[in-house]
C-alpha positions in Angstrom: 104.4 91.7 53.9 103.2 95.3 53.3 103.4 98.6 55.2 104.6 98.4 58.7 104.6 94.5 58.5 107.4 94.8 56.0 109.8 96.4 58.4 112.8 94.4 59.5 111.9 92.3 62.5 114.7 91.6 65.1 114.3 88.3 66.9 117.1 87.0 69.2 119.6 89.1 67.3 118.5 87.7 63.9 117.0 90.2 61.4 114.4 88.8 59.0 114.6 90.8 55.7 111.2 91.8 54.1 109.6 89.2 51.9 109.5 91.8 49.2 113.2 92.0 49.1 114.1 88.3 48.9 111.1 86.9 47.1 109.8 83.5 48.5 111.5 83.8 51.9 112.2 81.1 54.5 109.4 82.7 56.4 106.9 81.7 53.8 108.5 78.3 53.1 108.6 77.3 56.8 106.8 73.9 57.7 105.2 75.5 60.8 102.8 78.4 60.9 104.1 81.9 61.6 101.9 84.8 62.6 102.7 88.4 63.4 100.3 90.3 65.7 100.1 93.8 66.9 100.1 94.5 70.6 96.3 94.6 70.6 96.2 91.0 69.3 95.2 91.8 65.7 97.0 89.8 63.0 99.4 91.8 60.8 100.7 89.0 58.6 101.3 85.3 58.4 103.1 82.7 56.2 101.7 80.1 53.8 101.6 77.3 56.4 99.4 79.4 58.6 96.7 79.9 56.0 96.8 76.2 55.1 96.6 75.2 58.8 93.7 77.5 59.6 91.9 77.2 56.3 91.5 80.9 55.6 92.2 82.8 52.4 95.5 84.8 52.6 93.6 88.1 52.2 91.3 87.4 55.1 91.1 90.4 57.5 90.0 91.0 61.1 91.7 87.9 62.4 93.0 88.0 66.0 94.2 85.6 68.6 90.8 85.1 70.3 88.9 84.5 67.0 91.4 81.7 66.2 91.2 80.1 69.7 88.7 77.6 71.0 86.2 79.3 73.4 87.4 77.1 76.3 91.0 78.3 75.9 90.3 82.0 75.4 90.9 82.9 79.1 94.3 81.2 78.7 95.0 83.2 75.6 94.0 86.5 77.3 96.4 85.7 80.2 99.5 85.1 78.1 98.7 88.0 75.8 98.6 90.3 78.8 101.9 88.9 80.0 103.6 89.5 76.7 102.1 92.9 76.0 102.9 94.2 79.5 106.4 92.9 79.2 106.1 90.7 82.3 107.5 87.8 80.2 109.3 87.9 76.9 108.5 84.5 75.6 105.8 81.9 76.3 105.3 78.3 75.2 101.7 77.0 75.5 99.5 74.2 74.1 95.9 75.0 73.4 93.0 74.3 71.0 92.5 76.4 67.9 89.5 76.8 65.6 89.8 76.5 61.8 87.7 78.5 59.3 85.3 75.6 59.0 84.8 75.3 62.8 87.0 72.2 63.2 89.3 72.0 66.2 93.0 71.1 66.4 95.7 71.2 69.1 98.5 73.6 68.5 101.8 74.2 70.3 102.5 77.9 70.4 105.8 79.6 70.9 105.1 83.4 71.3 107.6 86.2 71.7 107.6 89.9 72.1 110.0 91.3 69.4 111.0 94.8 68.3 111.7 96.0 64.8 114.7 98.0 63.7 112.5 101.2 63.7 111.3 100.5 67.2 107.9 99.0 66.5 107.0 96.2 69.0 105.0 93.2 67.7 104.2 89.7 68.8 105.6 86.8 66.8 103.9 83.4 67.1 105.1 80.0 65.8 102.3 77.4 65.8 102.9 73.7 65.3 100.0 71.2 64.8 100.3 68.6 67.6 96.8 67.1 67.3 98.1 63.6 66.5 100.3 63.7 69.6 97.4 64.5 71.8 95.4 61.7 70.2 98.2 59.3 70.9 98.5 60.5 74.5 94.7 60.0 75.0 94.9 56.5 73.5 97.8 55.7 75.9 95.8 57.0 78.8 92.9 54.8 77.9 95.2 51.8 77.5 96.7 52.6 80.9 93.2 52.8 82.5 92.3 49.5 80.9 95.6 48.0 82.1 94.9 49.1 85.7 91.3 47.8 85.5 92.6 44.4 84.3 95.3 44.3 87.0 92.7 45.2 89.6 90.4 42.4 88.4 93.2 39.8 88.4 94.3 41.0 91.8 90.7 40.4 93.1 90.4 37.0 91.5 93.8 35.8 92.9 93.3 37.1 96.4 89.9 35.5 96.9 91.2 31.8 96.7 94.4 32.8 98.5 92.2 34.3 101.2 90.5 30.9 101.6 93.8 28.9 101.6 95.6 31.2 104.0 92.6 31.6 106.4 91.8 27.9 106.6 95.5 27.0 107.0 95.9 29.5 109.8 92.8 28.1 111.6 94.0 24.6 111.0 97.5 25.2 112.4 96.0 26.6 115.7 93.8 23.6 116.2 94.5 20.2 117.9 97.0 18.6 115.5 100.0 16.4 116.0 103.4 18.2 115.4 103.8 16.9 111.8 100.3 18.0 110.8 100.8 21.4 112.4 104.0 21.8 110.5 102.2 21.0 107.3 99.4 23.4 108.0 101.8 26.2 108.9 103.8 25.6 105.7 100.6 26.0 103.7 99.8 29.2 105.5 103.3 30.7 105.1 103.4 29.8 101.4 99.9 31.4 100.8 101.0 34.6 102.6 104.2 34.8 100.5 102.0 34.4 97.3 99.7 37.1 98.6 102.6 39.4 99.1 103.9 38.7 95.6 100.5 39.5 94.1 100.6 42.9 96.0 104.1 43.6 94.7 103.1 42.9 91.1 100.1 45.1 91.4 102.2 48.0 92.6 104.7 47.5 89.8 102.0 47.2 87.2 101.2 50.9 87.5 102.0 52.9 84.3 105.6 53.9 84.0 106.4 57.1 85.9 102.9 57.5 87.2 102.9 59.0 90.7 101.9 56.6 93.5 98.8 57.7 95.4 99.5 59.0 98.9 97.1 60.6 101.4 97.6 63.0 104.3 95.6 62.2 107.4 96.2 62.0 111.2 97.4 58.6 112.4 98.9 56.9 115.5 102.4 55.7 115.1 101.6 52.8 117.5 98.9 51.5 115.1 101.4 51.4 112.2 104.1 49.7 114.3 101.6 47.2 115.6 100.5 46.3 112.1 104.2 45.8 111.0 104.8 43.5 114.0 101.6 41.5 113.3 102.6 41.0 109.7 106.1 39.9 110.7 104.9 37.4 113.2 104.5 34.6 110.6 108.0 35.0 109.4 109.3 35.1 112.9 107.5 31.8 113.7 109.0 30.2 110.6 112.5 30.9 112.1 111.5 28.7 115.1 112.5 31.3 117.7 116.0 31.8 116.2 115.2 35.4 115.2 113.7 38.1 117.4 112.2 41.5 116.5 112.9 44.5 118.7 111.1 47.8 118.5 112.6 51.1 119.8 110.9 54.5 119.6 112.8 57.5 120.9 111.1 59.7 123.5 111.1 62.8 121.3 109.1 61.1 118.5 105.5 62.3 118.3 103.0 59.5 118.7 100.4 61.1 116.4 101.5 62.3 113.0 100.1 63.6 109.7 100.8 61.4 106.7 99.8 58.2 105.0 99.8 55.3 107.5 99.1 52.6 104.9 102.0 53.6 102.7 104.3 53.9 105.7 103.3 50.5 106.9 103.8 49.1 103.4 107.4 50.3 103.4 108.2 49.1 106.8 106.6 45.7 106.1 109.0 45.3 103.2 112.1 46.4 105.1 111.3 44.3 108.2 110.2 41.3 106.2 113.4 41.4 104.1 115.5 41.7 107.3 113.9 38.7 108.9 114.3 36.6 105.7 118.0 37.4 105.5 118.6 36.7 109.2 119.0 33.1 110.1 119.7 33.8 113.7 119.9 36.9 115.8 118.0 40.1 116.0 116.1 42.4 113.7 115.6 45.9 115.1 113.3 48.8 114.1 114.6 52.0 115.6 112.5 55.2 115.2 114.2 58.5 116.0 114.2 62.2 115.0 117.1 63.5 113.0 118.7 67.0 113.1 116.3 68.2 110.4 113.2 67.3 112.4 112.5 64.4 110.1 111.5 60.9 111.3 114.2 58.3 110.8 113.2 54.6 110.6 116.2 52.3 110.8 115.9 48.6 110.1 118.9 46.7 111.3 119.5 43.0 110.7 122.3 40.5 111.4 122.2 38.8 108.0 125.0 38.3 105.4 125.2 41.9 104.3 125.2 43.3 100.8 128.2 43.3 98.5 129.4 46.9 97.9 129.2 46.5 94.2 125.6 45.4 94.3 124.2 48.2 96.5 123.2 50.3 93.5 121.2 47.4 92.1 119.0 46.5 95.1 116.3 49.1 94.4 115.8 47.9 90.9 112.8 45.5 90.2 113.6 41.8 90.3 117.2 42.4 91.6 118.3 39.7 94.0 121.7 39.8 95.7 121.5 36.4 97.4 120.0 33.9 95.0 119.9 31.2 97.8 117.3 33.2 99.7 113.8 33.0 98.2 112.1 36.2 97.0 111.2 38.1 93.8 113.3 41.2 94.3 110.3 43.5 94.1 110.0 44.7 97.7 112.8 47.2 97.8 111.9 48.6 94.4 108.4 49.3 95.7 109.6 50.6 99.0 111.9 53.1 97.3 109.1 54.4 95.0 106.8 54.8 98.0 109.4 56.7 100.0 109.9 59.1 97.1 106.1 59.5 96.6 105.9 60.5 100.3 108.6 63.1 99.9 111.2 61.1 101.7 114.2 58.8 100.9 115.2 55.2 101.4 118.9 54.2 101.4 121.3 51.6 102.6 123.0 53.3 105.6 125.6 50.5 106.2 126.3 47.0 105.2 128.9 44.4 106.1 129.4 40.7 107.2 127.5 41.4 110.4 124.3 42.7 108.7 122.8 45.7 107.0 121.0 48.9 108.0 118.3 50.5 105.9 117.3 54.1 106.6 113.9 55.6 105.7 113.6 59.4 106.2 110.2 61.1 106.1 109.0 64.6 107.1 105.8 63.8 108.9 104.2 66.7 110.8 103.1 66.1 114.4 99.4 66.3 115.2 99.4 65.7 119.0 101.4 63.6 121.4 100.3 60.8 123.7 101.7 59.3 126.9 100.7 55.8 126.0 103.2 53.0 126.1 104.4 52.0 122.7 105.6 48.5 123.4 104.8 46.0 120.7 104.6 42.2 121.1 105.1 40.2 117.9 102.4 37.7 117.1 100.0 38.6 119.9 96.3 37.9 119.1 94.0 38.6 122.0 91.3 36.0 122.4 88.1 37.5 123.8 85.3 36.5 126.1 83.1 39.4 125.1 79.9 38.7 123.0 79.9 41.6 120.6 77.8 40.8 117.6 79.3 41.0 114.1 77.4 40.9 110.8 79.2 39.3 108.0 78.0 40.1 104.4 79.8 37.6 102.1 78.5 35.6 99.2 81.4 33.1 98.8 80.8 30.0 100.8 84.6 29.4 101.0 85.1 32.9 102.5 82.1 32.4 104.8 83.8 29.3 106.1 87.1 31.2 106.8 85.5 34.2 108.5 83.2 32.0 110.6 86.2 30.1 111.9 88.1 33.3 112.6 85.3 34.9 114.5 84.7 31.7 116.6 88.4 31.7 117.3 88.3 35.3 118.4 85.2 34.9 120.6 82.6 36.9 118.7 79.0 36.2 118.1 78.1 36.6 114.4 75.5 36.3 111.7 76.3 35.7 108.0 74.2 36.8 105.1 75.0 36.2 101.4 73.7 39.2 99.5 73.1 43.0 99.8 69.4 43.0 100.2 69.5 40.4 103.0 72.1 42.6 104.7 69.9 45.7 104.6 66.9 43.7 105.9 69.0 42.3 108.7 70.4 45.6 109.7 66.9 47.1 109.9 65.8 44.6 112.5 69.0 43.9 114.4 71.8 45.8 116.0 75.5 44.8 115.5 78.7 46.1 117.0 80.4 45.9 113.5 79.4 45.0 110.0 82.0 43.3 107.7 80.7 43.9 104.2 82.3 42.4 101.1 82.4 44.6 98.0 81.3 42.1 95.3 77.9 40.8 96.2 75.1 39.5 94.0 72.3 41.9 93.1 73.5 44.9 95.1 77.2 45.4 95.6 78.7 46.2 99.0 79.3 49.9 98.3 75.6 50.4 97.5 74.7 48.5 100.7 76.8 50.9 102.7 75.3 54.0 101.0 71.8 52.8 101.6 72.6 51.9 105.2 73.9 55.4 105.9 70.8 56.9 104.3 68.5 54.8 106.5 70.5 55.7 109.6 70.0 59.4 108.7 66.3 59.1 107.9 65.4 56.9 110.8 67.7 58.4 113.4 69.4 55.1 114.1 72.8 54.8 115.8 75.6 54.5 113.3 76.9 51.0 112.7 80.6 50.8 112.2 81.2 49.3 108.8 84.4 47.6 107.6 84.6 47.1 103.8 86.3 43.8 103.2 87.5 43.2 99.7 90.4 41.7 97.7 90.7 45.0 95.8 93.6 46.9 97.2 94.4 49.7 94.8 94.4 53.3 96.3 91.3 54.2 94.2 89.5 51.1 95.7 90.2 52.3 99.2 89.0 55.7 98.3 85.8 54.3 96.8 85.0 52.3 100.0 85.5 55.3 102.3 83.6 57.6 100.0 80.6 55.2 100.2 80.5 55.5 103.9 82.7 52.7 105.2 84.7 53.5 108.4 87.6 51.2 107.4 89.0 49.1 104.6 90.3 45.6 105.1 92.1 43.8 102.3 91.5 40.1 101.8 93.0 37.8 102.8 92.8 39.2 106.3 94.6 37.0 108.9 93.5 36.5 112.5 95.8 39.3 113.7 94.5 41.9 111.2 90.9 41.0 111.8 91.3 41.0 115.6 92.9 44.4 115.5 90.1 45.9 113.4 87.3 44.4 115.5 89.0 45.5 118.7 89.2 49.1 117.4 85.5 49.2 116.8 84.3 47.4 119.9 86.6 48.7 122.6 85.6 52.0 124.3 89.2 53.0 125.0 90.0 53.0 121.3 87.3 55.5 120.5 88.8 58.1 122.9 91.5 58.8 120.3 89.1 59.8 117.5 90.0 63.1 116.0 87.5 66.0 116.4 87.2 69.2 114.4 89.9 71.7 115.5 90.2 75.5 115.5 93.0 77.3 113.8 95.1 77.1 116.9 95.4 73.3 116.4 96.7 73.9 112.9 99.2 76.6 113.6 102.1 74.2 112.7 100.8 73.7 109.1 101.3 76.1 106.2 98.4 77.3 104.2 99.9 75.7 101.1 102.8 73.2 100.9 105.0 74.6 98.2 107.1 71.4 98.1 103.9 69.5 97.1 103.1 72.1 94.5 106.6 71.9 93.1 106.4 68.1 92.8 103.0 68.5 91.1 104.4 71.0 88.7 107.2 68.6 87.8 104.7 65.8 87.3 102.3 67.7 85.0 105.3 69.2 83.1 103.9 72.7 82.5 102.7 75.6 84.7 99.7 76.1 82.4 98.6 72.5 83.0 99.0 73.1 86.7 97.0 76.3 86.4 94.1 74.2 84.9 94.3 71.8 87.8 94.3 74.6 90.4 91.5 76.4 88.4 89.3 73.2 88.6 90.0 72.8 92.3 89.1 76.5 93.1 86.0 76.3 90.9 84.8 73.3 92.9 85.6 74.8 96.3 82.6 77.1 96.8 80.1 74.3 96.0 81.8 72.0 98.5 81.7 74.7 101.2 78.1 75.4 100.4 77.3 71.6 100.7 79.0 71.5 104.1 77.0 74.6 105.3 73.7 73.1 104.1 74.3 69.8 105.9 75.9 71.1 109.0 74.0 70.0 112.1 71.5 68.1 109.9 73.2 65.3 108.0 76.5 64.0 109.4 76.9 61.5 106.5 76.9 64.3 104.0 79.4 66.3 106.0 81.7 63.3 106.3 81.4 62.5 102.5 82.1 66.1 101.4 84.9 66.6 104.0 86.5 63.4 102.8 86.5 64.6 99.2 87.8 68.0 100.2 90.5 66.4 102.3 91.8 64.3 99.4 91.8 67.0 96.7 93.3 69.6 99.1 96.1 67.3 100.0 96.8 66.6 96.3 97.0 70.3 95.5 99.2 71.1 98.5 96.5 72.9 100.5 97.8 71.6 103.8 95.7 73.5 106.4 92.5 73.0 104.5 93.2 69.3 104.1 93.9 69.0 107.8 90.7 70.8 108.8 88.7 68.6 106.4 90.3 65.5 107.9 89.3 66.4 111.4 85.8 67.4 110.2 85.3 64.1 108.5 86.5 62.1 111.5 84.2 64.0 113.8 81.2 63.6 111.5 81.7 59.9 111.2 81.5 59.6 115.0 78.7 62.1 115.5 81.0 64.8 116.9 80.0 67.8 114.8 81.6 71.0 116.1 80.0 74.5 116.4 79.2 76.7 113.4 82.5 78.5 114.1 84.3 75.5 112.6 82.6 76.3 109.3 83.5 80.0 109.5 87.1 79.0 110.1 87.0 76.6 107.2 85.8 79.4 104.9 88.6 81.7 106.1 91.2 79.1 105.5 89.7 78.4 102.0 90.0 82.1 101.1 93.6 82.2 102.3 94.3 79.0 100.4 92.9 80.4 97.1 95.0 83.6 97.5 98.1 81.5 98.2 97.6 79.3 95.2 97.2 82.3 92.9 100.4 83.8 94.3 102.2 80.5 93.6 101.0 80.5 90.0 102.0 84.1 89.6 105.5 83.3 90.8 105.6 80.7 88.1 104.6 83.0 85.3 100.8 82.3 85.0 97.7 83.8 86.5 94.3 82.3 87.5 
C-alpha cells in the first residue's frame, strides 16, 4: 500500500499493519480477494488474489465497484454502497455477478464493511470469494429437480389412468344387479383401487424436492363444500366397515361458513386424518369437530375410538413410512404429508390426546372469514343424488376405457351426454350444440385439452356465445397442473379417477341454479377491511425460504415491475373481454398471495370469479384496485427497508 492506503486499518479491533512494514503480508497472501475502496466507491488498493480473480494488472487505475459489477447487478451495488457510506449498516453480505477484465462473468460472495483507520480515515473493506462453481451446481440441482418433478408427474398420469378405469368400472359394477358374493367382489376391487390411488397421491407429494415449499393458494371457499368432499371420500371406508363405524360432523355456531384459504389443501389434510381414524376404528364413532379457539383460529379435531398411540411413538408418527400398528394396512405416508401441508398453510398439526379409548388429532389454521351464511351444514356420508333432469354434458376423452367409465357414471347419475375423442371434434361440436357442462381431458390427440379450452373461450368472446362451464379432467394432480388448467380458462379441475360422488358434486354445482347464487363478485374496499395490505407473516416465511433479504428484494422487484402491465391489461379489457380479465386477475391473485399482498390477492380473486360468470363490476373497481396496488408497493418497500434493503 502507498499513501493514505498504507495507514493502519482497524477492523473489529484488529489492526492490519502496513504491507511496507511487514513485507509479504497475510493481506497479500490471502486465498480470497481483498479490496479497499474510498467512500466514493473508488478502489484504493487490493491484494494479489484480487488481481488474479479479476484479470487486471496490479497498477490498473480508475477501478470502482460499478465497473467491476455486471450491469444487471449495478442497482444492487448502488444500494448497498449507499447503506455503507451513510452508516445505515456497518456490514453487508451479498452475492452478485462480477465482470473480469476480459468481459467474462463470475459469481462472487462479497462481505463488505465500513472501517475506520487509526488516523480517522473511513474506508470500505471488501472480501470477495468466487462462488461460481456453487451457483453452477445449484443450477444443475434445480434442473434435476425439475426433471424429477416432470418424471413424477408423468408416472402419476400413467398410473392414474388405468386406476381410473378399474375403480370406475368396479364402482358401477358394485351398484348393479349382482348377487351378494359378486357385489362383495366388485366392492373389494373398488376399495383396493381407491387405496392404490391414494398411495400414488401420497408418493407424488413426498417426491417433491427436499425442503421445497408446498404450493398453497388463498381464495374464498365454502366450508360446507370442503366438509362434503371429506365425507364423500370417507364413504367407501365407512361402507367397508359394514356399518360398524359412523362418522359424525359438528361445526360450532361461531365458525364462519365462508373463508379465505386453500380449500384443496385443507380437504387433503382432513381426508388423511378422517381416513386414518376410520381405518384404526373397528367399531364405534369417528368425529370431526370444527370450532374457534381463543386466538380466533379454526380448530379441526378428529376423534376416533381406535387402539390409541403408544406415548413413546407419538414423536414418530409424522415421519414418512412410520407405522405404529403394523397389523393395520397402510404406508405411513398420510400423516407426514398432512403435517407438511399444515405448516405450509401457516398452521400446526399435533396429537392432542391418545389412550386405549382412541386418539384426537388437532389441526389449527388461521383462515380469515369472507362472509357468513345461514345455510345448514349437515353432511350425510355416502350420499349420491340420482337425477331425473336432462342436462346435456359433453365428454371430450380419447381413451375408450375412460369413455366406458364416464358413460356409465353419467347414465347412473341421469345426464344426457355426447362423447367425442379429440380436440378438433370437441370444438366443432361446441360450435353447433349447447351443453350444460363440458368435461375435457387434458391429453388429447392433435390438440390437447388446454388448447381446446383456450380456443373455446376465444370463440365465445368473438361470437358472443354464452359461456359453457368447463371442467378439466386429468390424472395430473400437481399444483402447477391445476394452475395450468385454470389459467387456460377451465372453471374447475377434476382429478382422475373421479368417483360417482365427486363427479356428481361437480356436475350439480354447474347445473343447479341455487349453487350459482354463492359465486363471489368484485368487492369494494369495505368488503376487504379485515385484510391487511401485506401479510408480514407470509413475507417472513418467504424470507426464510429464500435465505437472504437481497434475494427477496429481487422477487419483490420482479413482482412490482410486472404489476403496472397487469393493471394496464385489466384496464384495456374491462367491459370488453371477460376472459382476459379473468386470466389476468387469476395470475395477479396467485402472485400477490405468494408475495403476501393479501388485499390485492383478495380483490383479484373476487374480480376473477366475477369475470368467469359475466359479473364485471363498475370502473370504480379498477380505480380501487389501483389504489390498493399503490399501497401494496409502498408497504413492500417499507418491509424491505426494515430488513436492511431498498427497492
